[in-house]
C-alpha positions in Angstrom: 8.5 -10.9 -25.8 10.5 -7.7 -25.6 9.1 -4.7 -23.8 9.8 -1.0 -24.4 12.8 0.3 -22.4 12.9 3.3 -20.1 15.7 5.0 -18.1 16.4 3.9 -14.5 18.8 5.6 -12.1 19.7 4.1 -8.7 21.5 6.4 -6.3 23.0 5.9 -2.9 24.7 8.4 -0.6 28.0 7.3 -2.3 26.7 8.0 -5.8 25.1 6.3 -8.8 25.2 2.5 -8.8 23.1 2.0 -11.9 22.0 4.2 -14.8 20.7 2.5 -17.9 17.6 1.8 -19.9 15.7 -1.3 -18.8 12.5 -3.2 -19.7 11.3 -3.7 -16.1 12.1 -2.8 -12.5 11.1 -5.2 -9.8 11.5 -4.2 -6.1 9.8 -4.2 -2.7 7.9 -1.3 -1.3 6.3 -0.7 2.1 3.1 -2.0 0.6 4.5 -5.1 -1.1 6.3 -6.1 -4.3 6.0 -4.0 -7.4 7.0 -4.3 -11.0 7.3 -1.3 -13.3 7.2 -1.4 -17.1 7.5 1.5 -19.5 4.7 4.1 -19.4 3.6 3.1 -15.9 1.4 5.6 -14.1 3.3 8.2 -12.0 4.4 6.7 -8.6 6.1 7.8 -5.5 6.7 5.1 -2.8 8.9 4.0 0.0 11.3 1.1 -0.4 12.0 -1.6 2.2 15.1 -3.9 2.2 14.8 -6.5 -0.5 16.1 -7.6 -3.8 16.1 -5.0 -6.6 15.9 -6.6 -10.1 16.6 -4.5 -13.2 15.7 -6.3 -16.4 17.8 -5.2 -19.3 16.0 -8.0 -21.2 14.0 -11.1 -20.3 17.3 -13.0 -19.8 19.7 -10.3 -18.6 18.9 -9.2 -15.0 21.0 -6.9 -12.8 20.4 -7.7 -9.1 21.1 -5.6 -6.0 20.5 -6.0 -2.3 18.5 -2.8 -1.7 18.2 -1.1 1.6 15.5 1.4 2.6 14.7 4.3 0.3 12.3 5.9 -2.1 11.1 5.2 -5.7 9.7 7.7 -8.1 8.3 6.9 -11.6 7.5 10.1 -13.5 7.6 11.0 -17.2 8.6 7.4 -18.1 11.7 7.5 -15.9 12.4 5.6 -12.7 14.6 7.0 -9.9 15.5 5.0 -6.8 17.1 6.7 -3.9 18.4 4.1 -1.5 20.7 4.0 1.6 22.6 1.0 0.1 22.5 -1.1 -3.1 25.0 -3.9 -3.4 25.4 -6.7 -6.0 24.8 -10.0 -4.3 28.4 -11.2 -4.9 29.6 -8.2 -2.9 27.6 -9.1 0.3 29.9 -10.0 3.2 27.9 -12.7 4.9 30.2 -12.7 8.0 30.0 -9.0 8.4 26.2 -9.0 7.9 25.8 -11.8 10.6 27.9 -9.7 13.1 25.9 -6.6 12.3 22.6 -8.6 12.7 23.7 -9.8 16.2 24.8 -6.3 17.2 21.5 -4.8 16.0 19.5 -7.4 17.9 21.5 -6.7 21.1 21.0 -3.0 20.6 17.2 -3.4 20.1 17.0 -5.5 23.3 18.9 -2.9 25.3 17.0 0.1 24.0 14.0 1.5 25.8 10.7 0.1 24.5 9.3 2.3 21.7 12.3 4.5 21.4 13.9 5.7 18.2 17.0 3.9 19.2 15.1 0.6 19.3 13.4 1.4 16.0 16.7 2.1 14.3 18.2 -1.1 15.7 15.2 -3.1 14.4 15.5 -1.5 11.0 19.2 -2.5 10.8 18.3 -6.0 11.9 15.7 -6.3 9.2 18.1 -5.0 6.6 20.8 -7.5 7.6 18.3 -10.4 7.7 17.1 -9.5 4.2 20.6 -9.1 2.8 21.6 -12.5 4.1 18.7 -14.1 2.2 19.7 -12.5 -1.1 21.9 -14.6 -3.4 21.6 -17.7 -1.3 
């Protein structure tokens, strides 16, 4: 069953990684998984690392490994601002594994409750999540 389409834009600090009309957006927020269809109520939320799925149709899905960021749905348009969005086939598993080990070491060395520790734990969570995408 086809759904109405709506425009979606995914932006990273490096620029736009996606800008097309889709039938549905599926992603992960700080409160859990969310799916957006056309004419959804206005929404503003925080995004956590996870898999971003953009449904061009029921059978054509564009996937990204999504880092932290924000999502806005307003006037039947979705805007996602994320630190990083990579297609699963562009994930470098070896690099992610090294970055995960470095982040875990940094978190262990950092003072308890410090921003340094929080940043290292966020990086570790992102790397762990990215390693599970596309497996």
